PAZANU-650712 format. One record per residue: y, z, x of N, C-alpha, C in turn. Coordinates in pm, whole numbers, plus 50000, padded with zeros to 5 digits. Each point is the difference from the previous one (the first is absolute). Example, Ala and Ser with C-alpha at 12.3 -4.5 7.8 and 13.67 -1.06 7.14 Angstrom:
2
494315078051319501195000049911501205000050090
501054992849965501195000650082501095007349923
This chain:
118
059511759545056499234989949932500964990949924
499714987250003500784990049927499915003149850
501145002549934499965003749857499324989649912
500144987450033499374989549920498485000850011
499505002250121498565001350021499495012649930
500765010950010499635012549933499814997649850
500954993349938499904997549856498834990949966
499714990150085498864991349976498695007750007
499875008950098498785008050011499885009249879
501105006049961499985008849883499554992549875
500484987949981499594991949885498524996950006
499474997350120498564997350014499205012349962
500435011750044499285012349968500005002349850
501124997749934500085002049856499044990649929
499914987550044499094990449937498545003750025
499705004450120498615003150035499535012849931
500835010049999499645012849938500485000149855
499444991549920500424998249861499965013349926
501075002349926500055011949917500365012750074
500504998850122500345012050076501485000050032
500535011450034501395000850044500124996950149
499304989550046499944997050143501354996850060
500964996149918501314996850052500695011850067
499505012149982500635011650060499565002250144
499004992750049499565001650138501054994450095
500425008150095500864995150108499114994750110
500484990250074499244994450110500255008450125
498945003850069500105008250120500374991250120
500985004250076500424992650119499345005250127
499205010549989499345005850117498594994250015
499534998350124498644995050019498965010549960
498824995349957498935009449967499455005950130
499435011949990499445007050116498555003749973
499245001850105498625004649986499985013449925
499065001449910499795012249922501145003049902
500954990849984501095002149905499425001249860
500545009449924499585001749860500564988649917
499114993449926500414989249910499285001849867
500504993349897499415000549867500014986049941
498934996649929499964987249928500365003049856
500884991849944500415001749862499254990349911
499235005449908499274991949903500825000049872
500684988949974500904999249885499315000249867
498754995549993499314999949872499625013949954
499575008350094499665013849963501115009750035
501074994950061501145008050041499595011950087
499194997050103499535010350092500364996650143
500225010450079500154998750144498735005350065
499424992350092498845004950072500385001850147
499785012050054500435003050136499034994950106
500534998650120499214996250116500885000350124
499474994250108500734999550126499824986450065
500974996350082499904987750078498935002250106
499044990850009498915001550096500134990650120
500714988949983500314991050112501044990049951
500654993550096501024990249963500214989950111
500604988749963500434990050096501404995549961
500424988650048501374995449977500314997849852
499054994449924500334996149863499275007849890
499015008050035499275007149895499465013350052
499505008149906499405012750038498835003149907
499085008050050498865004749920500285014449959
499465003749884500155013849953498735003949925
499815012949985498775005049939500215005749860
500994995049928500175004149860498784995449921
499505008449914498874996549915500574995449866
499814987149970500604994549879498954993749911
500374998549874499164993049902500464985550001
499194990949955500254985750005501404995449967
500675006549906501344995749960501035000950111
499785008650095501035002850101499754992850132
499164989850002499734993750128500954988850033
500044989549921500834988550034501435001749950
500954999850092501405000449964500585013549966
499215010550010500515013349967500935004950110
501125006249963500905005450102499385012050070
500225000750131499605011550080501295007050038
500105012749964501245007350024499755011950092
501075004650065499885011550088500305012749923
499995011350069500215012949931501415001649946
500944991350044501375000549949500204990749881
498924993349957500104990949887500514986350036
500074996850129500454986950044498814990850023
500154987649962498904990450015499874995750145
498795001750055499744996250139499154987450010
499374996149888499164988150003499474996449863
499184989449999499394995349877498534996850028
499125006249924498564997850018499634985349985
499074995350085499524986349983498504998850026
499285011149996498554999450018499305008449895
498714997749985499235008049905498805006550068
499874998150130498915006250074500555011450085
499145010050019500415011650078499884996950148
500935003850088501245006649966500984990149939
500795004849906500994991449935501064995850101
500494987949984501024994650090501244996749919
501145003150056501294997249934500884991950094
500784991049943500994992650076501235009050013
500545000850122501195008150022501214993849931
500955008549964501234995449937500714989850089
500045002350130500694990650090499344986249996
498684999449987499304987249990500304993249867
500085007949893500344994549868501404994050001
500925006650067501364994850009499994986150064
499284998750111499934987150069499344989349915
498955003549929499304990549914500904995149888
500685009249933500894996149891501144991350053
500545003650116501084992050059499504985850029
498784998750054499444986850031499774991849873
499525006249895499774993149874501344994949944
500995008650001501324996149949500574988350081
499885000650133500504989150084499284987149972
498695000649978499214987949969500434994349866
500175008549900500424995349869501414993950003
500905006350075501374994850010500014986750073
499124998550101499954987450075499524988549912
499155003149902499504989749908501054996149897
500975008849983501154997449919499835000449858
């Protein structure tokens, strides 16, 4: 993973999960798998809620973690090794998360657009 992109994603997680030690999450370089164990981190209540990947495509995946409202938008989704595999972006069941690889591409595109504007 590009170290600059890694640091940008880490900074986003820290901002989104206000008041949490989110900076300690490493980014997972492995693709998500069906039935993979994942957890959503709710920074406000400092809880992990378990679940599993239920389906996925190129840029996102669904999971069945049961979360309270605070953990829906922007909450990090981590695997059993504590590595971040995605970021929640839905509030309806099943919850959907953007994959880390898709976030990398999005941040890179935003940076390129901003640099082009000068």
